[in-house]
VEXMI-64132 format. One line per 5 residues: number of its first residue (from 1); for each residue x, y, z of C-alpha. Coordinates in Angstrom, 3 decimals. Layout:
NUM) X,Y,Z  ... .
// end
This chain:
1) 0.000,0.000,0.000  1.332,3.403,-0.992  1.126,5.841,1.924  1.617,8.893,-0.260  -1.311,11.186,-0.904 .
6) -1.573,13.919,-3.451  -0.848,17.462,-2.421  -0.663,20.741,-4.296  0.763,20.449,-7.789  3.585,17.907,-7.895 .
11) 4.017,17.839,-4.116  3.228,14.573,-2.356  2.819,14.261,1.376  3.517,11.072,3.298  1.489,10.486,6.479 .
16) 3.369,10.907,9.751  4.152,7.435,11.101  3.589,6.705,14.787  4.739,4.143,17.321  2.310,3.950,20.259 .
21) 3.632,2.844,23.656  0.659,1.825,25.815  -2.556,0.753,24.094  -5.023,1.514,26.896  -7.654,4.242,26.920 .
26) -5.377,7.154,26.069  -3.164,5.370,23.550  -6.195,3.905,21.792  -7.892,7.304,21.799  -4.999,8.906,19.938 .
31) -5.007,5.902,17.617  -8.678,6.559,16.864  -7.786,10.080,15.706  -5.207,8.585,13.345  -7.797,6.174,11.958 .
36) -10.032,9.142,11.173  -7.187,10.993,9.406  -5.405,8.347,7.296  -4.052,10.991,4.935  -2.156,12.663,7.788 .
41) -0.922,9.887,10.069  -0.482,6.131,10.347  0.189,3.856,13.331  3.015,1.502,12.349  3.995,0.061,15.736 .
46) 2.643,-0.715,19.205  4.106,-1.862,22.517  1.654,-3.125,25.138  2.026,-5.973,27.691  -1.691,-6.885,27.766 .
51) -2.640,-9.262,24.966  -6.152,-7.975,24.286  -5.225,-4.299,24.004  -2.036,-4.983,22.037  -3.804,-7.260,19.574 .
56) -6.735,-4.886,19.214  -4.480,-1.998,18.216  -2.411,-4.201,15.903  -5.560,-5.375,14.100  -7.197,-1.946,14.016 .
61) -4.181,-0.350,12.349  -2.935,-3.373,10.395  0.458,-3.144,12.086  3.148,-5.498,10.729  3.918,-8.352,13.192 .
66) 7.564,-7.304,13.476  6.411,-3.951,14.887  4.167,-5.415,17.605  5.895,-5.603,20.993  5.000,-6.712,24.509 .
71) 7.595,-4.361,26.032  8.677,-0.864,25.011  12.327,-1.855,25.441  12.025,-4.249,22.521  10.906,-1.369,20.323 .
76) 13.647,0.915,21.640  16.312,-1.632,20.713  15.334,-1.374,17.061  16.552,1.299,14.720  14.057,4.151,14.470 .
81) 11.173,2.977,12.278  8.574,5.720,12.838  8.570,9.502,12.697  7.179,9.926,16.200  6.282,8.038,19.346 .
86) 3.192,8.428,21.513  3.898,7.427,25.125  0.682,6.612,26.987  1.888,4.300,29.734  1.151,4.734,33.436 .
91) 2.591,7.875,35.060  5.513,6.108,36.730  6.455,4.409,33.462  7.078,7.570,31.421  10.659,8.638,32.119 .
96) 12.725,5.726,30.823  10.899,5.195,27.521  10.683,8.955,26.946  14.440,9.353,27.327  15.222,6.234,25.294 .
101) 13.043,7.216,22.346  14.224,10.837,22.429  17.788,9.592,22.123  16.702,7.526,19.120  15.456,10.716,17.470 .
106) 11.709,10.072,17.666  9.517,13.158,17.867  7.361,12.687,20.946  3.844,13.087,22.282  4.000,12.285,26.002 .
111) 0.900,11.765,28.121  0.621,14.042,31.124  2.040,14.175,33.697  5.563,13.829,32.368  6.675,11.978,35.503 .
116) 5.702,11.809,39.196  8.817,13.644,40.415  10.766,16.755,39.531  14.044,14.960,38.790  12.548,12.746,36.081 .
121) 10.663,15.681,34.540  13.946,17.566,34.215  15.644,14.486,32.725  12.914,14.097,30.107  12.963,17.756,29.082 .
126) 16.763,17.814,28.973  16.805,14.740,26.739  14.167,16.210,24.409  16.104,19.470,24.047  19.463,17.743,23.509 .
131) 17.941,15.418,20.921  16.355,18.380,19.108  13.032,16.603,18.740  9.537,18.035,18.508  8.181,17.422,21.998 .
136) 4.639,17.858,23.280  3.024,16.894,26.560  -0.709,16.163,26.502  -1.902,19.371,28.151  -5.087,18.968,26.130 .
141) -6.880,21.921,27.733  -4.744,24.343,25.724  -6.040,22.831,22.509  -9.829,23.029,22.909  -11.793,25.398,20.648 .
146) -13.061,27.038,23.850  -9.570,27.741,25.184  -8.270,28.951,21.850  -11.094,31.480,21.588  -10.790,32.528,25.227 .
151) -7.037,33.020,24.882  -7.527,35.188,21.793  -9.996,37.367,23.713  -7.566,37.747,26.625  -4.638,38.540,24.316 .
156) -6.729,41.115,22.440  -7.054,43.222,25.601  -10.855,43.233,25.608  -10.921,42.967,29.408  -7.649,44.830,29.914 .
161) -4.979,43.072,31.953  -6.086,39.897,33.718  -5.427,40.519,37.417  -7.033,37.430,38.956  -8.335,34.023,37.840 .
166) -10.654,31.622,39.663  -10.675,28.133,38.167  -12.712,25.061,39.177  -12.052,21.433,38.255  -15.317,19.549,38.975 .
171) -13.929,16.013,38.894  -17.324,14.367,39.285  -18.408,11.993,42.037  -18.318,8.849,39.863  -15.044,9.798,38.115 .
176) -13.361,10.208,41.495  -14.672,6.804,42.568  -13.576,5.183,39.305  -10.083,6.615,38.806  -8.951,7.906,42.182 .
181) -10.565,5.583,44.742  -10.864,2.209,43.003  -8.693,2.750,39.953  -5.165,3.232,38.684  -4.589,6.670,40.217 .
186) -5.919,5.951,43.710  -2.573,5.433,45.442  0.303,7.893,45.301  3.005,5.217,45.595  1.580,3.373,42.582 .
191) 0.880,6.402,40.372  1.217,10.015,41.510  -0.445,12.524,43.807  -3.896,13.796,42.851  -2.944,17.315,41.784 .
196) -0.366,15.964,39.348  -2.493,13.131,37.977  -5.728,15.057,37.518  -4.980,18.752,37.587  -1.467,19.500,36.326 .
201) -3.058,20.684,33.089  -5.385,22.982,35.063  -2.400,24.769,36.600  -0.842,24.745,33.127  -4.036,26.325,31.755 .
206) -3.980,29.088,34.379  -0.357,29.880,33.592  -1.219,29.924,29.855  -4.001,32.454,30.431  -1.849,34.631,32.679 .
211) 1.105,34.626,30.295  3.525,35.123,33.175  5.641,32.963,35.483  4.155,31.755,38.762  6.593,32.431,41.600 .
216) 4.847,31.297,44.814  2.088,28.843,45.733  0.130,27.768,48.779  -2.174,24.762,48.914  -4.533,22.880,51.230 .
221) -6.340,19.601,50.685  -7.328,16.287,52.220  -8.799,12.858,51.715  -11.988,13.916,53.416  -14.640,11.396,52.445 .
226) -13.383,8.215,50.806  -11.968,6.467,53.870  -12.981,3.901,56.465  -14.151,6.566,58.902  -17.080,7.253,56.584 .
231) -18.025,3.642,55.912  -21.818,3.299,56.388  -23.032,0.817,58.979  -23.592,-2.552,57.400  -21.586,-1.886,54.231 .
236) -19.923,-4.911,52.665  -16.453,-4.968,51.143  -17.939,-5.304,47.644  -20.935,-3.564,46.113  -22.437,-6.777,44.724 .
241) -22.578,-8.219,48.275  -23.720,-5.022,49.985  -27.185,-4.843,51.596  -27.203,-1.026,51.384  -25.789,-0.748,47.848 .
246) -28.977,0.810,46.452  -28.649,3.788,48.817  -25.031,4.581,47.861  -24.304,7.051,45.026  -20.870,5.468,44.603 .
251) -22.269,1.963,44.028  -20.222,0.191,41.370  -23.361,-1.620,40.246  -25.058,1.752,39.693  -22.100,3.438,38.019 .
256) -21.119,0.694,35.586  -24.145,-1.536,35.029  -27.271,0.541,35.643  -26.005,3.918,34.399  -23.888,2.613,31.518 .
261) -23.975,-0.968,30.237  -27.761,-1.277,30.393  -28.006,2.028,28.517  -25.598,0.915,25.806  -22.671,3.010,27.057 .
266) -19.818,0.530,26.807  -16.827,2.826,26.214  -14.743,4.529,28.891  -14.879,4.040,31.860  -16.616,0.665,31.599 .
271) -14.164,-0.811,29.104  -11.378,-0.251,31.636  -12.900,-2.965,33.838  -12.947,-5.718,31.223  -12.893,-6.250,27.452 .
276) -16.247,-8.062,27.889  -18.550,-5.048,28.261  -21.743,-7.076,28.606  -23.825,-7.169,31.787  -22.360,-10.594,32.522 .
281) -18.771,-9.545,31.811  -18.938,-6.363,33.866  -20.710,-8.174,36.718  -17.858,-10.693,36.851  -15.300,-7.861,36.850 .
286) -17.111,-6.192,39.760  -17.217,-9.488,41.629  -13.493,-10.198,41.307  -11.673,-7.013,40.294  -10.723,-3.722,41.953 .
291) -13.628,-1.707,40.559  -16.221,-3.642,42.559  -14.788,-2.621,45.923  -16.533,-0.422,48.454  -15.213,3.127,48.080 .
296) -14.830,3.339,51.850  -12.610,0.246,52.052  -10.006,0.692,49.308  -6.257,1.328,49.511  -6.615,4.878,48.152 .
301) -4.649,7.723,49.702  -4.912,10.635,47.211  -6.930,13.688,48.206  -10.555,14.198,47.187  -10.488,18.007,47.540 .
306) -7.708,20.568,47.152  -7.218,24.296,46.654  -4.169,26.112,45.270  -3.364,29.825,45.520  -0.868,31.181,42.977 .
311) 1.205,34.392,42.922  2.666,35.517,39.598  5.882,37.463,39.066  4.084,40.740,38.387  1.803,40.583,41.453 .
316) -1.279,39.051,39.826  -2.997,36.093,41.468  -5.071,32.991,40.790  -6.910,30.332,42.764  -7.717,26.771,41.775 .
321) -10.178,24.296,43.293  -10.269,20.569,42.587  -13.169,18.675,44.136  -14.669,15.221,43.749  -18.058,16.274,44.998 .
326) -19.695,17.502,41.815  -21.582,16.375,38.786  -18.952,15.604,36.171  -18.797,18.643,33.894  -16.647,21.209,32.105 .
331) -14.200,23.246,34.122  -15.541,26.623,35.158  -13.474,29.794,35.211  -13.677,33.480,36.002  -11.115,35.928,34.692 .
336) -11.079,39.401,36.249  -9.441,42.146,34.204  -8.858,45.864,34.497  -11.525,46.658,31.865  -13.919,43.730,32.223 .
341) -14.475,40.191,33.339  -15.129,36.809,31.749  -17.090,33.816,33.007  -16.611,30.564,31.134  -17.940,27.041,31.473 .
346) -15.957,25.201,28.824  -18.427,26.124,26.095  -19.876,29.581,26.716  -17.759,32.706,27.209  -19.618,35.573,28.920 .
351) -17.731,38.861,28.555  -18.771,41.837,30.693  -17.372,45.203,29.597  -16.841,47.811,32.338  -17.049,50.763,29.931 .
356) -20.409,49.879,28.397  -21.863,47.787,31.239  -22.872,45.184,28.669  -22.581,41.405,28.346  -21.574,39.498,25.238 .
361) -21.944,35.709,25.220  -20.017,33.524,22.786  -20.981,29.889,22.233  -17.884,27.910,21.200  -20.024,24.780,20.738 .
366) -17.590,22.551,22.578  -18.341,18.885,23.126  -18.312,17.040,26.448  -15.480,18.418,28.599  -14.618,15.086,30.227 .
371) -12.390,12.303,28.919  -15.539,10.671,27.511  -15.993,13.574,25.115  -12.334,13.952,24.225  -11.882,16.808,26.712 .
376) -14.051,19.261,24.793  -12.164,18.724,21.554  -8.778,19.060,23.228  -7.625,15.546,22.344  -8.337,16.135,18.654 .
381) -6.814,19.614,18.768  -3.653,18.269,20.348  -3.252,15.520,17.755  -3.948,17.963,14.937  -1.222,20.315,16.192 .
386) 1.315,17.590,16.958  0.947,15.841,13.608  1.183,19.189,11.800  4.308,20.094,13.784  6.013,16.817,12.870 .
391) 4.895,16.914,9.228  6.168,20.480,8.780  9.107,20.151,11.188  7.691,23.214,12.940  7.698,23.079,16.767 .
396) 5.871,26.432,16.908  2.656,24.526,16.205  2.949,23.069,19.731  1.268,25.453,22.181  3.744,24.800,25.003 .
401) 7.417,24.064,24.521  9.578,21.910,26.789  10.625,24.759,29.111  7.087,25.995,29.780  5.835,22.438,30.234 .
406) 8.538,21.859,32.814  7.630,25.157,34.486  4.000,24.183,34.980  4.984,20.768,36.345  7.239,22.540,38.852 .
411) 4.253,24.654,39.929  2.354,21.438,40.624  5.176,19.892,42.650  5.550,23.111,44.640  1.810,23.190,45.391 .
416) 1.844,19.630,46.703  4.899,20.439,48.827  2.948,23.362,50.255  -0.014,21.125,51.083  2.133,18.574,52.856 .
421) 4.342,21.074,54.676  1.683,23.719,55.461  3.718,26.624,54.112  4.103,28.979,51.163  6.545,27.504,48.634 .
426) 8.658,29.270,46.010  8.336,27.770,42.521  11.809,26.788,41.254  13.135,28.305,38.061  13.339,25.917,35.130 .
431) 17.070,26.644,34.785  17.830,25.641,38.387  19.664,22.374,38.951 .
// end
């Protein structure tokens, strides 16, 4: 099969070839974008230890058997055979493959967060810069149609200088239970702390809107609800055995079977439990796997609510709230400027002008702001920009370069240090060793 497609005149364009490391929800999601844009990109390799997910991606993209690996190290031992690599492994499995593939010369799309500690983040960025590759971290919020329009409004000066931002991440009660109580990101030692896993791109988004370096942070947060102290009387260790299951909003039976499988919703998060997304298959997964456990009796230790206060180098400020106790929805933000203010909900942008005392509402027509809806178009926007950057060898198409990506990770680490140490923390400079 000839991968070349016709361009303008005599110019032919070859699709950008991708190696995907990690064929779970995120890796498969980026693969789906490729499938929808065969003229622009092609998946030519996959590394994934789980047979079902590896084989599914190999079949979906017709990947040659020699490019199908059970371990990323096998792929890294080969000579470079793709233009770029997408790394979508678990958080603690990012650093070594990222550095190895950068040294091989692969352009790179790295799932956020880069790594669960500052040292590995610096190592990754240093390797990307030294290797002179196009490097993007999946801060998908920068790439939504909503954010792009909001950023253009801010940069135009319509509300003057932005002096303060309030930003809310409404995680959603069931999403918290799925990912951060029962799931892969529940335990800091196994993944990373909550602010990094769920909200590093929120702090990145705030910094993007401010357009200035954050110098100091303070943070408070706790694991308030999802612990044994709040276990209801009579609750069983598993939802399927629990006599009070029907009264619990966090019931796994409710979340996965009643609210999803029986309504034909068999994608994320249900397909994380088992490849067999039937009532029988999901019931068996709840009976034997981690997602059927009582939310009050798991080994989770990440916070379920947290606030961050940010000071920027020019004296402007921002505050961020992450909370589990919401309906899952778009982020909500307020930007307060010297000539007006903006309220946004991930789709609508309400601009109030101080001079005219008038409101103007813009509908950006964003899709679902959660992972289910591709983060309001952010996943597609990210892939569009990354593939264009690689195809044109133009890193300016990436909305955040390595240095700024490192900077916003350092903000996140500083905020968590503040929470744990109950003090204001200075954000390190990206050039510090």
